C-alpha positions in Angstrom: 144.0 15.3 136.2 140.3 13.4 137.1 138.4 15.6 134.9 140.7 15.9 132.2 140.7 12.2 132.0 137.1 11.5 131.7 136.7 14.0 129.2 139.2 11.6 126.7 136.5 8.6 126.5 133.4 10.7 126.5 134.0 13.6 124.0 132.7 17.0 123.5 129.5 15.3 125.0 130.7 14.7 128.3 132.7 17.9 128.6 129.2 19.5 128.0 128.1 18.1 131.2 130.8 19.1 133.2 131.3 22.4 131.8 128.3 24.2 132.9 125.2 24.4 134.8 123.7 21.7 132.6 119.9 21.3 131.4 117.1 21.1 133.9 113.6 19.8 132.6 112.3 18.9 129.2 110.6 22.0 128.7 114.2 24.0 129.1 115.6 21.6 126.7 112.7 21.7 124.4 113.6 25.8 124.1 117.7 24.8 124.0 117.8 25.7 127.3 117.1 29.4 127.1 115.9 29.0 130.3 117.4 32.0 133.1 114.7 34.3 132.5 112.1 31.3 133.2 110.1 31.5 136.6 107.4 29.8 138.7 108.6 26.0 137.8 110.2 23.5 139.8 113.1 23.3 137.4 114.5 26.8 138.3 116.5 25.3 141.4 118.9 24.4 138.5 118.2 26.6 135.6 118.3 29.9 137.9 117.1 29.6 141.8 115.3 33.1 141.8 112.6 31.9 139.5 112.2 29.1 142.7 110.3 32.7 144.2 107.2 32.3 142.0 106.1 28.9 143.0 103.2 29.0 146.0 102.9 25.5 146.2 104.7 22.2 146.9 106.0 21.2 143.7 108.0 17.6 142.4 109.7 16.5 139.5 111.6 13.8 137.5 113.8 14.1 134.7 115.9 11.7 132.2 117.8 11.9 129.2 119.4 10.1 126.4 122.1 11.7 124.5 123.1 10.0 121.1 121.6 6.5 122.1 124.5 6.1 124.5 123.9 4.7 128.0 127.4 6.0 129.0 125.8 9.9 128.7 122.3 9.1 130.3 121.0 12.0 132.9 118.6 11.3 135.3 117.4 13.8 138.1 115.0 14.2 141.0 113.7 17.6 142.3 111.2 19.1 145.0 110.4 23.0 145.9 108.7 23.8 148.9 107.5 27.0 149.4 108.2 28.7 153.3 105.9 30.4 155.5 102.1 30.3 153.4 101.1 32.4 150.3 100.5 36.0 149.7 99.8 38.5 146.9 103.5 40.1 145.9 102.2 43.2 144.7 99.0 44.3 142.4 100.2 43.1 139.2 102.1 39.7 140.4 101.0 36.7 141.7 100.7 34.8 144.8 104.2 34.1 146.5 105.4 32.4 149.6 106.0 34.9 152.4 109.7 33.3 153.3 110.6 31.6 150.1 110.8 28.9 148.4 113.7 26.1 149.1 114.1 23.7 146.2 116.3 20.3 146.4 118.2 18.4 143.3 119.7 15.3 143.2 120.9 14.3 139.7 123.5 11.6 138.1 124.7 11.5 134.6 126.9 8.9 132.9 127.4 5.5 133.5 130.0 2.7 135.2 133.5 4.2 133.5 132.4 7.8 134.2 130.0 9.5 135.8 128.8 13.1 137.9 126.7 13.0 141.0 125.1 16.4 141.8 123.3 16.8 145.2 122.1 20.5 144.9 119.9 22.9 147.5 118.5 26.1 145.9 116.5 29.1 147.5 114.4 31.7 145.9 112.7 34.9 147.4 110.4 36.9 145.4 109.6 40.5 146.3 107.1 42.2 143.9 108.7 42.4 140.3 112.5 41.4 141.1 113.5 38.1 142.7 116.5 36.5 143.7 118.3 33.2 144.2 121.1 30.9 145.3 122.4 27.9 144.8 124.9 25.3 146.5 125.8 22.2 145.0 128.0 19.3 145.8 129.4 17.6 142.6 131.4 14.0 142.9 133.5 13.3 139.5 133.8 9.5 139.7 136.3 7.4 137.2 136.6 3.7 137.2 140.4 3.0 138.0 141.2 7.0 139.5 138.8 7.1 142.3 136.6 10.1 142.9 136.6 13.9 143.7 133.9 16.2 145.3 133.7 19.9 145.0 131.0 22.5 146.7 129.7 25.0 144.0 128.0 28.5 144.3 125.9 29.9 142.2 123.6 33.5 142.4 120.9 34.6 140.1 118.4 37.2 139.6 115.2 37.7 138.0 113.3 41.5 137.2 110.1 41.7 135.7 110.7 45.0 133.2 106.8 44.7 132.0 104.9 43.0 134.4 103.8 39.8 132.6 105.5 40.7 129.2 109.0 41.1 129.7 111.6 39.3 132.1 115.2 40.0 132.3 117.0 37.2 134.2 120.9 36.5 134.7 122.7 33.8 136.3 126.1 33.2 137.5 127.1 29.4 138.1 130.3 28.5 140.2 131.2 31.9 141.5 133.7 30.4 143.6 136.0 28.7 140.9 135.9 25.4 142.4 139.2 23.8 141.9 139.2 19.9 140.9 143.0 19.5 140.8 145.7 21.4 141.7 147.9 19.8 138.1 147.1 22.7 135.6 144.8 24.5 138.0 141.8 22.7 137.1 138.9 24.0 137.8 135.0 23.5 137.1 133.9 25.8 134.6 132.3 29.7 135.9 129.7 30.4 133.7 127.7 33.4 133.2 124.3 33.4 131.6 121.6 36.2 130.7 118.7 36.5 129.1 114.9 37.6 128.1 111.5 36.0 128.1 109.2 38.1 126.4 105.3 36.6 125.9 103.6 39.4 123.0 100.7 37.4 123.3 99.1 35.2 126.1 100.1 32.2 123.7 103.5 32.9 122.7 106.6 33.2 124.9 109.9 34.1 123.2 113.3 33.4 124.9 116.6 34.4 124.2 120.0 34.0 126.0 123.7 34.4 125.7 125.9 32.1 128.0 129.4 32.6 128.2 132.5 30.4 129.9 135.9 32.1 130.6 137.7 29.7 127.9 135.2 29.1 125.3 133.0 31.6 122.9 129.7 32.6 123.6 126.9 30.4 123.4 123.5 32.2 121.9 120.4 30.4 122.4 116.8 31.3 121.2 113.9 29.3 121.9 110.0 29.5 121.1 107.1 28.0 122.7 103.4 28.4 121.4 100.3 27.2 123.4 98.4 25.6 120.9 95.6 24.7 123.2 95.3 25.3 127.2 96.5 21.8 127.7 99.0 21.8 125.0 102.2 24.0 123.9 105.0 23.4 121.4 108.7 24.4 121.3 111.1 25.1 118.7 114.9 26.1 120.0 118.6 26.8 118.2 122.0 26.6 120.2 124.7 28.6 118.2 127.9 26.8 120.1 127.0 23.3 119.6 124.9 24.3 116.4 122.1 22.2 118.2 118.5 22.7 116.9 115.5 21.5 119.6 111.7 20.9 119.3 109.6 19.7 122.3 106.1 19.6 123.4 104.5 20.4 127.0 101.1 18.6 128.5 99.1 20.3 131.3 96.4 18.3 132.9 95.5 19.7 136.8 98.2 19.2 138.9 100.2 17.4 136.4 102.7 18.6 133.8 104.5 16.1 131.0 107.4 17.8 128.8 109.5 15.9 126.1 111.7 17.7 123.9 114.6 16.1 121.1 117.7 17.8 120.0 119.4 17.0 116.8 123.4 17.6 116.6 124.7 17.2 113.3 127.5 15.2 113.9 126.2 13.4 117.0 122.9 12.7 116.4 119.5 12.8 118.3 118.9 13.6 122.2 116.0 13.0 124.0 114.5 14.4 127.3 111.6 13.6 129.4 110.3 15.5 132.5 107.3 15.2 134.7 106.4 17.7 137.7 103.5 17.3 139.9 102.0 19.9 142.3 101.3 18.4 145.8 98.2 20.8 146.5 95.4 22.1 144.5 95.4 25.5 142.9 93.9 28.3 144.8 90.0 29.5 144.0 
């Protein structure tokens, strides 16, 4: 009942937060969240934990989002990824990997005083050659003023395969595979969501991402994104999502150990959303 009541005052935008894995990082936001096949960045802890396995250095990040200029729809998150056991080269065609995989931690809050969601999550990704696997455990708390709060535990699994090394990657992610129950009333549950997609790099400066996201009780959402590396430190992004009819654009800056990303999303009926994220590698690149 708590989840149903929460949806009423906040409408579709609030349901978009509670009805799936959500958006993690402004790079993914600029690609309309076609992120299931992305790897090697700290935001993989939420987008697809298998992508953590490509990280070889400790990395932290912060993310902020505002939807439709409403303070009740703000999102804030902190993440960290920690490689275990030193690094080694996974295969001749692959980059370095952590010998014992990568652990990722995330804390996220959505909403305001009336209704809010808090997520505390731990993920693990391991890469072996051209294949990576990952898992995530998440505690989700929903709170509604006057009605109290409810906590549930979610489990998710993901995988990625480099079908063409450094060219084409397939990714899949099953969110909330345990079908966590929010309330006995109407058997209300956190939706289970399956995502599958491809990341294709036809040239060193171009990345194309396509993804289909399917929730049991909703139509499939087709997402597509394009990233173009204008210069070594600057990338531009575009994206579109069919179910929400949302168009996105973004920019990414890379300066040494720092990465800064900005995205804007436009939905015809609801207006503008904006996302910012910053990540930092805690060690210098190996030479």
